[in-house]
N, C-alpha and C positions, 0 to 999 in steps of 0.2 A: 637923585643915588638911592634913594628909596625906592624907584619905578623904577632901577636896575636893577634891582632886583629882583621884584617880584619877574620883573618880564623872563628875564635869568629863568627865578624857581620856574614861571610857566614854559618854558623852553626846554627845559629840565627832561631830556623824552624821560631818563628814568623816574623820575621824580612824577611827569605823568602816570605813565603809567606807574603807578605804586597808589596812584590816587583814583585814578578814575577804574580799578581791582582789576584792571586784565591784563595776563600771564605774562611772563620774562620769559618772552620767544629766547633765552637767553639760555636761560633755565632749562628751560619746554624741552630745547633743543639740544641742550645737551643732557636732561635725560632720555630722548629719542633714541641718538649718540650710545647711548648704556644702558639700551633691556637691558632683564636678569635674561640669560642666555636660556634653553634647557639643557636639563641636564646629559654629554654627551653617552650614549650609547645603554639610551633606559630603550625604546624600539628591542635591545639583542639582548636585553634584561628579557623583557617581557617575551618578548618572541618562545623561548621556553614552552611557558606557557600558558600561550594561545595554539601550543603547537597537539600538547598533554588536552589542553580545554578542548581541544578538536576529536579527540583518538576518542578520550572514553566519550563526550555524545555520538559520538561512532557507535561505537559499541552498542550505548547503552539503547540506542534507538533500531538498526539489528536487529538488537535479543528480544525490545519487548514494543515494541512500535509497528517497523515493516522492517518487507530484508528484500535482495533483485533476485531473481535465481536464473537460472538457463536453464532453456530446455534441450537436452538432446538426447531425446530422443520420440520415437514417430510416434507413438501411444494414444497423445493429443492432433493428433494433425488430423483437417486444419485447424482448427480450431486453436492451437498453438502449433509454428514448426520450429520443428523442429528436426530436418531429412539430412539426409548425409549430402554436403550438398549445400544446403545453402544456409545465409544466413540465421542462426538461431537462436531462437522468437529469447526476451531478456521482461525474467514476469517481475511488476509489482508487486507481496506477496501482504497483504495486511495482514497484521499480532495480535489484531486487538477486539477484530467484531467476534471472535465466540470466546472469547470473556463474559458476554451475557449474551448468550443463545450459544445454544448442536448448530453443525452445519443440517442443513437442510436438503431433500434430491433438488440435482440439478447443481451443486452447485461444485467447481473448479478448484482441486483443496490437495497442499499438501505435508503433506506428514514424511515422518520414521516407517521405517518397514519395518513394523511386526520380526520377533524372535520364525515365526514358519514363513515370512522371506526371506531368502535368495538371490532375489536378480537386484541389485542394484544401476537404475537408471541415471544416478548422479553421481559415477562412480572420479574418486580427486585414486590420482599415479598417489603409490605410494616409496618411497627415496626409504635406500637403509639411513642416506648422512640425515645423522640424529638435529646441524645444525640447517639443514636444510627443510629436515619438517618439522619442526618450529616455525622457518620462514612459511612456511606452509599454510602451515596452522592461525598464521597472525593474521595472515591472505585473504585467509577463508575468515576468520573472524570479522576482517573492517566490508566485506565483501567483497575481495578484489580477484579472491582463487575461489574458486572449487567448493560445495563445500562437507565439510564435513564428515556428515552423515551419511548413512542411507537412508535417501527420502526419496519419495515417487511425487508426479504428479497425476492426479485419476479426476474423474468426477465423480461422487458421489452419486446412485442409482433409487440405496435402498437405507435406511436407518434403522436402529432395535426392535429387533418386535414384528417385520414385512418379513412378510414371504418372496420370494426372489428366485426362476428357476425362464427357464428356454428351452423352447422357444410355441409360439403358439404360432396357427399355422400360414399364419401370413409375416413370418421369421420375428414378429416382435417376441423380445425381452417383456414377460409377467411378472407386476408387484402385488400379493396378495386378489391369484389369478384374475388382474387383470390390468389387457396392455396398457402400456406405454408410448409415449408420440417425444420420437429423439432423433429433431436438428435435426443436428449436430453430427448425427452418425457419418464418418465416412469409410468407405469400402477401396483398397489402393492396390490399382490394377494390380492386374493375376494372382490374390487371395480372393477373387471367390469375393459375392453380397451374400453368400447363408453365413447368418451364426451356428457357432459351434453350440449346441445343444448341450443343457445340467439338466440336474431335475432340481427340484424342490432342496431351498435350503431358509430356515429359518433364519434370519437375519440375531446371535444373542443381542441382550441389551446394554447398551452403551456402546455400539461398535455400530461400523459402517460399512456395506459392502460397494465397493467401488469398479468404475470401469474404466476402460481408452475410449474417449471418441473415433478412433481410429479400430472401433472391430475382432476387426479378423490380424492385431497387432498388434496388439497389448497383450502383454501378463501379469494382469488382475486376481482380482475375489477369484475369477473362474476357476484360477488356475496356481495362483502361490498357495504353498504349503499344505498343496497337492488338494487344492481347492477345498467347496466344502463354509462350516465352522471357518476352520485355520484361514479364507482366507477373509474372513471378515477383517478389521482393520478397525482401534479404540478408541474411541474418539484422544484421550486424551497421546494417541501417537501426533494426531493433526498440528501440524504447525503454524497451518491459517490457512487464509483465505485467497486464493491467485484474482487479484484485479482487474490490474492494466500491464496493458502488452507495452515496454515501452523501452524498445533494441528489438529492435533499428528504425529509424523514426518515419518510415514507409508502412510500418505497422500501427504504431499506436492506434490502441482505440480502447476499449472497455472490452475483455472477456463477458462473453452470452454466455449468463444460466440460468434459459428455464427447467423453470417443473421437471422435469418428461412426466409424472405423476399428475400432474394439475388440468392435464386434456382429459385424459382418463376417466378421472378415477373424481371429478369435478368439486367443487361447492353446494352446499346449496343456496336456493332463490338469496338471501336473508344480509347469505353471508358475498358473495357477491355482487353487493348490493352497497355495500359497505360503507366503498370510497368516493358516491358518489353522492350516499348521507351525509357523511362528513365532510361532504362541499358546500351542501348546503349550508349546514344547519353551523356552517363557519362562513359561511359570504352571511348572514343576520349582522351578526355585529363587527365582521370588520366594513360592513358598506359606512351603520350607525358610529361610531370610531372615525376612522377618516370623514366625515361630517361633520361629525364634532369636531378637529381637527380644524381640519379651513378655517367654520366660525371666527374659531375663538383664532386663527390667525387677519381674516381681515377685520374682528374686532380694533387687533393688535398694532392690527394699522390706519387706523382710522379714524379721522383730528378727533381727539380730547375738547 
């Protein structure tokens, strides 16, 4: 009888499972069959928060970091396409660079037109409907519509304190009496290849002298506000630096920004050699550090 009891108890599946410490299949299965379900509708409750967060981030990025602008004007052909009947370029304008430095000659900048400037390149169609106007403003703020400011895109030719004039015997703009090297110039067919002359203008401190690459089809510092110092643009009006063409895809490229004064004005020999000297100076510690790193790795890999 005792043998039967021992045999029976050993063969009892529930008893064997408890002794061996194995999990109770039926209990686990029951738990698996009744999992704690997620709260229904949680995604839809979180969706408005996600949308609002995305919109806030979009506004902050547009306001402080970068923004995409449409180029509707021919004044920067062919660096930037903005011609009638063509697919106008979209450019990414960096708003961070000029927080740490000022615009330099050769930079392509987007800026708010100062008071004397009357022509607006980035024009927005006005509507009398207040609701439509509010939606238009919101779309502009989020980057889906045209900017709601009187904005322009031009190239910096001279900065505060420099004197600019046109032209020398070879039809070149002069800055501080020295001719500029401007490889980006475009002469639109039918408009000639000679630049309009203007008398010397000393750019006021804290201002920029800007001109379009399509030199004979650009309303810029030469004519805006009647020309002269009225055509200069305050640095504080600069929105940002045009860095990259983002659309259309066939035009993806960085925007060339050669300094037109670099060749003409030149730099002292010791300054021109600075990059090479810095390269040599950095080469020695780099090689030393790499050798040390290789030695440490080999030592750790070798058997003790």
